[in-house]
N, C-alpha and C positions, 0 to 999 in steps of 0.2 A: 339341486346345489352343483357348484363346480368343484371337482375334487382338487385337493390341495396340490397334488403333483401338477395338475394343468395349470394351476395359477403360477407355480414356480417356473414351468418352462415358458410361459407366457412373459415372464420378467427377464428371461436370459437375454433376449436381443438388446434391451435396454442396458442391461449390466455390461454387456460386450462391447458397447460403444465407449466406454470410458477409456480415455487414453492416458497411458502412464506418463508422466513428466516428472522432473526432478522436483518442481516448487509450483504451487499454485500461489500466485502472488497478486493482492489486490493494492494498487497504488492508489492510496487515497488522499488527494490533494485539498487543501483549504480554499473555500470559495465564499467564506463568509464575508459579513460586512466590511470588515477591516482590509479586505483584498480588492483592490481596484481592477478594471478590466485590463490595463497593461500588465499588472502582475499575475493575472490569470493566464495570460499570452505568454509571459516570461516563465512561469512554472510548466506550462505545456511543452514549451520548447526545451527546457531543461530535461524534462522526462524523454522527450523524443531524442534529444541528442544523446543522453545517457545510454538508452537501449542500443544505440548503434556504436557505442564507444568500442574500440577494438579489444580492450580488455574485459568489458562486459561480455562481448561475443565469444571470447576465448574462455570466460567461465561457464557460459552456456554450453559451448562445444565440449569441454571437459567434464561435464556433469554426467551422471548415470545414464540418461537417455539422450543427452544432446538437444534437449529442448526444454523450455518452461511454458506454463500457461500464465498469460497476464492480463489484467484489464485495468483501466484508468477511471477512476471515480472522483468526482467533486462533490464535497460535502459542505453543509451550512446548517440551516434549520432542520429540526427533526421532520423527517418527510420530505425533505427537498434534495436529496441526494440524487446526483444525476450520473448515469454511466454514459461518459463520453466516448470511451472506446471499449467495446463489449469483449468478452474473453476471446483471446487470440493465443495461437501457438507461435513462439519465437523460437527459431531454430537455426538462425543465420543471419548475414546481412539483408537478404531479400525480404524475409519475413519482418525482420526489425524496421526496415525502411517503410514497409507497408503498414506496419503499426503506426509509425510516426506520421505517415501521411493521413491517416484518419484523423487527426487533429483538425485539418485544414477545413475552415469553414463551419466548424461546430460552434454554435451558440452558447453562451452561458446560460445555465437554466437552474444552478443551485443559488439560492439567495438566503439571506436572514442571519439571525444571530446564531453563535455557535451551538451544536448539539453533538458532542463528541461520543456521548453515549450512543445516541441514534446512529451515527456513523459506524461505529464499531460493530453494532447489531446487523446493520446493512452489509457490511464487509464479510462479517461470519455467514449470513445467508447466501451471498454471491458464492463463496467457497463451498458451502454444504449443498448447494442445488446445481452446481456445474457438471459438465460432462468429463471432467478429467480426476485422475487419481494420482496426486502428488505425494512423494516421500514426506515432504515438508509443506505445510500451510502457512502462509505468511500475510498479515496485513501491516503495508508500509504506511505508516500514519503520519502526514506531516501538517503544520498549523503554526500560527504565531501567537497562540495563546492556548492556556489550558482551562479556560473558562467553559461552564456548561450552562446555558442560559435556558434550555427547553427541552422536552422529551426525557428519554431515560437518563438516569445518572451515569456518569463515567464508570463508577463502580459496576454497575449492571451491565453496561456494555462490554467492558473488560472481562467480567466474569463469564459471560455468554461465549464470548472468543476463548477464553481459556478452557472452558468446559469442553469446547469442540476440539481441542488439541491444536488450536492456532497460536502461533507465535505474533505478539504485536511489537513491532521495532518503531522508534520515533525519530522524526526528523523536525525538531523545533526549528523555526525560522527567527532568528533574532532581528529586529528591524525597529523602525520608528515607533510602531504600535506596541512593541513589546518591552518598551523601557520606562512606561509611564509609572508613576508612583504606586507603590503597593502591588505591582505586577509580580515582584518575587523573581526567583531564578527559574527562568523558563526551563532550562535543561533538568534541573532537579524535579521541578513538577512533572515533566515528562517521565522522568525515572520513578518517581512515587507513585504517580497515578495512573498513568496510561499504558507503559509497556509491560509486557509479562510474557510468560511462556520460556519454554527452552532455548537458552542462548540470547534471550532479548538485549537489545542496546539501543543506545541513542547516538545519533551522530548530528551535530549541530551545524547549521549554515549562519554564519555570523550577520548575513544578509542577503539580499537577492543575488548581489554579486558573485557570492560564492556557493550559491544554491546548485549549480550544476556540478560542481566538483564533489559536494555532499552526495547528491543523488547517484553519481556515478560509483563512488566508494561504497555506499550502502547497498547497491544492487550487485556489486562484486560480492561482498561478504554474505548477502543473503541467498545468492545463486550458488554460490560455492559451499554453502552450508558451514562456514567459517564464522568467528566472532571475534571481536577485539579481545585484547589480553586478559581481561577478567568481564565476568558477567555484569550487565547493566553499566558497562562503560560508557563514558561520554567523550566523543572525539570531535574536535572543532574542525570545520572544512579548511581553515586557514592553516592547518597543520597537516593536510594530507598531500600536498605536493612534493 
């Protein structure tokens, strides 16, 4: 039998490699059936541009460690989640540009009808199994509906994230798919069903045109550890400029 202290020392190298960061951030973007190929590319470009924004980089530089850990995931049906850009450290213009460059040539691999619950569980697993130790752990969840057609329920996915100490922030995208009769108020649905955790909030993009502004503002708040004027606030991207 291996002595307990030997097991403990054997684990020390693995524990030592964890890097301290301000935030572990999962950028989780909608790739379900309502998002076409052009919109997939537009979303990717929006996040790539936002991460290189001067104000976002300033927020990173002013954080406790001057760096964040970030990954970009596209979600759709349960089990179809795709890690487009694996975990990377972003600590300045060069690493932000390198992260953005990783989008180039990546095919779309997430397809199917919405499974928000599965997506939240996937994001939780990514945070719990990475090699980083963030002061805060955040899933940045975007999408154009609050429906859950397959897999775990939204409530189950949300509960798993909150139990792990993860904050879920929402970025609902209001677009032609979101205004069909009976769809309800997407902002309110995100606030009621999806977001949660300390300081959770919703920032809304009125459509694809305002998405980049919404992403930029959201990243600044998440990286800086600040929040809107009140918990569960909803901010429209058209009011950010």
